[in-house]
C-alpha positions in Angstrom: -213.1 -82.1 -59.2 -212.8 -83.8 -55.9 -211.1 -86.8 -57.6 -208.5 -84.7 -59.3 -207.9 -82.7 -56.1 -207.1 -85.9 -54.3 -204.7 -87.1 -57.0 -202.8 -83.8 -56.9 -202.6 -83.8 -53.1 -201.2 -87.3 -53.1 -198.6 -86.4 -55.8 -197.5 -83.4 -53.7 -196.9 -85.6 -50.7 -194.8 -88.0 -52.7 -192.6 -85.2 -54.2 -192.1 -83.6 -50.8 -191.2 -87.0 -49.2 -188.6 -87.7 -52.0 -187.0 -84.3 -51.5 -186.6 -84.8 -47.8 -185.0 -88.2 -48.3 -182.6 -86.8 -50.8 -181.6 -84.0 -48.4 -181.0 -86.5 -45.6 -178.9 -88.7 -47.8 -176.7 -85.7 -48.9 -176.2 -84.6 -45.3 -175.1 -88.1 -44.3 -172.6 -88.4 -47.1 -171.1 -85.0 -46.3 -170.7 -86.0 -42.6 -168.9 -89.2 -43.7 -166.6 -87.3 -46.0 -165.7 -84.8 -43.2 -164.9 -87.6 -40.7 -162.8 -89.4 -43.3 -160.7 -86.3 -44.2 -159.8 -85.4 -40.6 -155.9 -85.2 -40.2 -154.3 -88.1 -38.5 -151.8 -87.2 -35.8 -148.3 -88.7 -36.3 -147.2 -91.0 -33.5 -145.1 -89.5 -30.8 -141.3 -90.0 -31.2 -139.9 -92.9 -29.2 -136.7 -92.6 -27.1 -134.2 -95.0 -25.5 -131.5 -94.3 -23.0 -127.9 -95.0 -23.9 -125.1 -94.8 -21.2 -121.6 -93.7 -22.3 -119.2 -95.3 -19.9 -116.4 -93.5 -18.0 -113.4 -93.2 -20.2 -115.3 -92.5 -23.4 -113.2 -90.3 -25.7 -114.6 -87.0 -26.9 -112.7 -85.6 -29.9 -113.3 -81.9 -29.9 -112.8 -78.8 -32.1 -112.5 -75.5 -30.1 -115.0 -72.8 -31.0 -113.5 -70.2 -28.7 -109.9 -69.2 -28.1 -107.9 -70.0 -25.0 -104.4 -68.5 -24.2 -102.1 -68.3 -21.2 -101.7 -64.6 -21.6 -105.3 -63.5 -22.3 -107.6 -66.1 -20.7 -108.8 -65.7 -17.1 -110.1 -68.3 -14.7 -113.8 -68.9 -15.1 -113.8 -67.6 -18.8 -116.3 -69.6 -20.9 -114.8 -72.2 -23.3 -116.9 -73.7 -26.1 -116.2 -76.6 -28.4 -118.0 -79.2 -30.6 -117.5 -82.8 -31.4 -115.4 -83.2 -34.5 -116.3 -86.9 -34.8 -119.5 -88.7 -33.9 -119.6 -90.9 -30.8 -120.8 -94.3 -31.9 -122.0 -97.2 -29.7 -122.6 -100.7 -31.1 -122.6 -99.3 -34.6 -125.2 -96.6 -33.9 -124.5 -92.9 -33.5 -125.3 -91.6 -30.0 -123.7 -88.1 -30.3 -123.4 -86.7 -33.8 -120.5 -84.6 -35.0 -121.2 -81.0 -34.2 -122.7 -81.7 -30.7 -121.9 -78.7 -28.5 -120.0 -78.8 -25.2 -119.1 -76.0 -22.9 -116.9 -75.4 -19.9 -114.6 -72.9 -18.2 -110.9 -72.0 -17.9 -109.5 -73.4 -14.6 -106.0 -71.9 -14.8 -104.1 -69.4 -16.9 -100.4 -68.5 -16.1 -98.2 -66.3 -18.2 -94.6 -67.2 -18.9 -92.3 -65.7 -16.2 -89.3 -63.5 -16.9 -87.0 -65.5 -14.7 -88.6 -68.9 -14.5 -92.0 -70.6 -15.0 -93.5 -71.7 -18.2 -96.8 -70.5 -19.6 -99.8 -72.7 -18.9 -103.5 -72.7 -19.6 -106.1 -75.3 -18.4 -109.8 -75.8 -18.9 -112.5 -78.4 -18.4 -115.9 -79.1 -20.1 -119.0 -79.6 -17.8 -122.1 -79.4 -20.0 -123.2 -81.0 -23.3 -126.2 -80.1 -25.5 -127.9 -82.7 -27.6 -131.3 -82.7 -29.4 -132.3 -79.6 -27.4 -131.5 -81.1 -24.0 -128.6 -80.0 -21.8 -126.6 -82.6 -19.8 -124.1 -82.1 -17.0 -120.9 -84.0 -17.8 -117.7 -84.7 -16.0 -114.5 -84.6 -18.1 -110.8 -84.8 -17.7 -108.9 -81.6 -17.3 -107.2 -80.3 -20.5 -103.9 -78.5 -19.8 -101.3 -77.0 -22.2 -97.9 -75.8 -21.2 -95.3 -73.9 -23.2 -92.0 -75.6 -24.1 -88.9 -74.9 -22.0 -86.5 -72.3 -23.4 -83.6 -72.6 -20.9 -81.3 -73.9 -23.5 -81.9 -70.9 -25.8 -81.5 -68.5 -22.8 -78.1 -70.0 -21.9 -76.9 -69.5 -25.5 -78.0 -65.9 -25.5 -76.2 -65.2 -22.2 -73.0 -66.9 -23.5 -73.0 -64.8 -26.7 -73.4 -61.6 -24.7 -70.5 -62.5 -22.3 -68.3 -63.5 -25.2 -67.9 -59.9 -26.2 -65.0 -59.8 -23.7 -66.3 -56.9 -21.6 -68.0 -57.3 -18.2 -70.5 -54.7 -19.3 -71.4 -56.6 -22.4 -71.9 -59.8 -20.3 -74.2 -58.1 -17.9 -76.2 -56.5 -20.8 -76.6 -60.0 -22.3 -78.0 -61.4 -19.1 -80.3 -58.5 -18.5 -81.8 -58.9 -22.0 -82.8 -62.5 -21.3 -84.3 -61.7 -17.9 -86.4 -59.0 -19.4 -87.9 -61.3 -22.1 -90.8 -63.6 -21.3 -90.9 -67.1 -22.6 -93.3 -68.5 -25.1 -97.1 -68.2 -24.4 -99.7 -70.9 -25.0 -102.4 -69.9 -27.5 -105.1 -72.1 -29.0 -107.5 -70.5 -31.4 -111.0 -71.5 -32.7 -110.6 -74.7 -34.8 -107.9 -76.2 -32.7 -108.3 -80.0 -32.2 -108.2 -81.3 -28.6 -109.4 -84.5 -27.1 -110.9 -85.1 -23.6 -112.7 -88.1 -22.0 -115.5 -88.7 -19.7 -114.5 -89.3 -16.1 -118.1 -90.4 -15.1 -120.8 -92.2 -17.0 -123.2 -90.1 -19.1 -126.8 -91.3 -20.0 -128.2 -89.8 -23.2 -131.8 -90.0 -24.6 -131.7 -91.1 -28.2 -134.5 -91.4 -30.7 -135.3 -94.9 -31.8 
């Protein structure tokens, strides 16, 4: 009996030892699998700075209306690039880049003299979520002169032969304003940088 008891005891120790080794091996393999499957962070985006020189042309499409008879000084004006700005064959500012500014002057057409005029300037640009201060040339639009048309109207009125008729013709012209200047959304305009502009561009 003592001999068989020793044999059984030895066998139990071997079985337990093998079970423990197997458990340790499994745990080690699971840890290796967990470390291998951990997500790898993508590299941070790299940027370079590109400077647009003074005089760079900015072809724009208005997104808000401006007019000599409805705009007021300091009214906001928005636009977007209708064409990309390219330097050395690479796009620095894509089409659709937003710019913003304000109305600097708005003058209605006068009844006696003075042509209608509206002027505005862009001072900020937004690219890739960043806002840049910019300096651009003033954009000004003036109505065409109508003096030749007014003189014709007065002559026709005076030609009726009566002094009253002539006076009435002159009065009609003086009571009528000239043409106004109106540019709606979608109008194409072009300005230019009057100071260098440095932009951060992804490499």
